[in-house]
N, C-alpha and C positions, 0 to 999 in steps of 0.2 A: 608814778615814777618806777621805771624798771632799773634795778641795779645789778651790777656785776661785781666780781671779786678780783683783785690783783694782789699778788704777793711778791715782795722784793726783799733780797738780803743785800745790805749795803754797809756791812760793818756794824758798828754800834747802833742799835735800834733807836736810841735816844735821838740821834741826828738824823733819822729817817722820817720822823713824825711831822715836825713843824712845816717843812716845805709843801707838804700835801694837805695838812689838817684844815687850813682855813680857806682852801680854794672852793669856788663854786663847782657844785657837782659832786663833791667828796662828802659822803655821809658820815664815814668813820675811818680811823686809822688806829689799828691795835698793834702794839708791840708784842712779839712773841717768838716761838721757836718752830722750825719746820726742817724737813729734809732728812731727819735722822730716824732712829729706830727705838729709842726709849719712849715709852709712853708717859705723858704728863711730867716732862722734865722740869727740874727747878733750875733757877738761874745758876746755882752753885754747880750743878751737875753739867750744864752746858758748857760752862767755863773750863771744865777739865778736858774738853775736846774728846770726851769718850762716848758721847751720845749720838754723834753723827749730825746733830742739829746745827743750823745756822741761826743767828740772831736775825730776825726778820720783821717786816711790817705787813700786815694784811689791810688792804684797803677796800672799803665798800664804796662804790662810785656810780654815778649816773653816766653811762656812755654817751648819752645825747648831749650832756653838758660838758663833761670832761673826758674825752675819748681815751681809750686804752693807749693809742699811739702817743698822746701828750703825757700820759703817765710814764711811759717808757723813756721818752725824750727827757723828761724831768729827772728821772732816775739816774741817767748817765752823768748829769750835772752834779750829782750828789756824792759821787765816788770817784776812786782811782780805778778805772776799769782794766788797767794793766797789772795790778798788784795781785799776784796768785797766792800770796801767804797771809792775807788779812786786809785790814784797811788802816793806813796811817800808823799810829803807835800801837794799835790793837792787832796782835798776831794770832794766827791759828784758824782752824777750820770754822769755828763758830763765827768769826769775823770775816770770812770770805764772801765774795759777792756772787749773786745769782738772781736770775729772773725765773720765778716759778710760774709756769703757764697752766692755766685752768682749762683750756681747750685748744683745739688745733688752730683757731684763728689768732689766738694770743701767741701761740708758738711761732706762727708764720710772721706776725708783726715784730716779735722780739728778735727773731733771726735776721729779718730784713734790716732792722735798726742796728743790730750789732755789725752786720756787714758794711752798712754805710759808714759807721764809725770807723771801722777798720780801714776802709778805703779812703776816708777823709785825709789821712796823713796827720791828723791832730796829735797823735801819739807815736813815738818812735819804738815802742815796744808792742807786742801782740796784745790783744784784748784777751784778758783772762776770765772775764765774767762768764759763768756757765749759764746755760738755759736749760732747766730741768722741769720735768713734770711735777705738778704741785702734789704735795703729800699733805698729811693731816697737820693742821696748824694748831699749836698750843698757846693760848694767850699767856704772856708773861705776867709775873706778879704785879699786884696793884702799884706798888711804888715805882715801877717802871713805865706805867701808862701816862702819856703826856708829860714826861719828865721836864720838858722845857717850860711847862707852865708851873709845875710844882716847885722847881729848883732853878729858876732863871739864871742866877749868877753862876752856879756850878755848871750848868749846861753850857753857857757861853765860854767860861774858862776851859771846860773839857773840849769844845769845838776848836778853840784857838790853840790849846796846848797839844792836841793830837796831831795837828798839822792839816786838819780837814779844811779849815777856813782858808789858810794860805793857798792850799792846792786849788780850791774852787776859784779864788781870786785870780790866781795865775793862769788857770786853764779855761775858765768859763767867763771870767771877767765880772763875776758876781760872788756874793756871800749867801749861799743858800742855807740859811740857818735851819 
């Protein structure tokens, strides 16, 4: 099996793991930090918005089973792509959205996908999600990894309380936990 890497920032990384984690062709989903300039940042540092990092997930996948195009399309259904200041109740740079591309093909696919979403008329505000070159990815602390499995009740309450669940249901007709 040949694998590839995809990296997405979609607000709180807890909510970005489960929708990808158990899909065929997904080898791993790791919560972490990327896009900034501080080496080996901690969660507390990233939350200050002084590191330049986004909360993100890095996905190792088999493109023959789960193509990058499908990952990008799934990503859009997990976020509010028009929110330039964070995601739902989480505000600040560390919660902003971005697709971090690892090669020119991923960049092209992400840009084409964003353009289709912009042209679809689905949202009445501009798409704010950035498409950025991937930088070093730092895995988050162990207690953040697969949070939905370790703390299912708190995870569900967070997803609902943050407004993410309602947004997904309203805009995509589903609840992508």
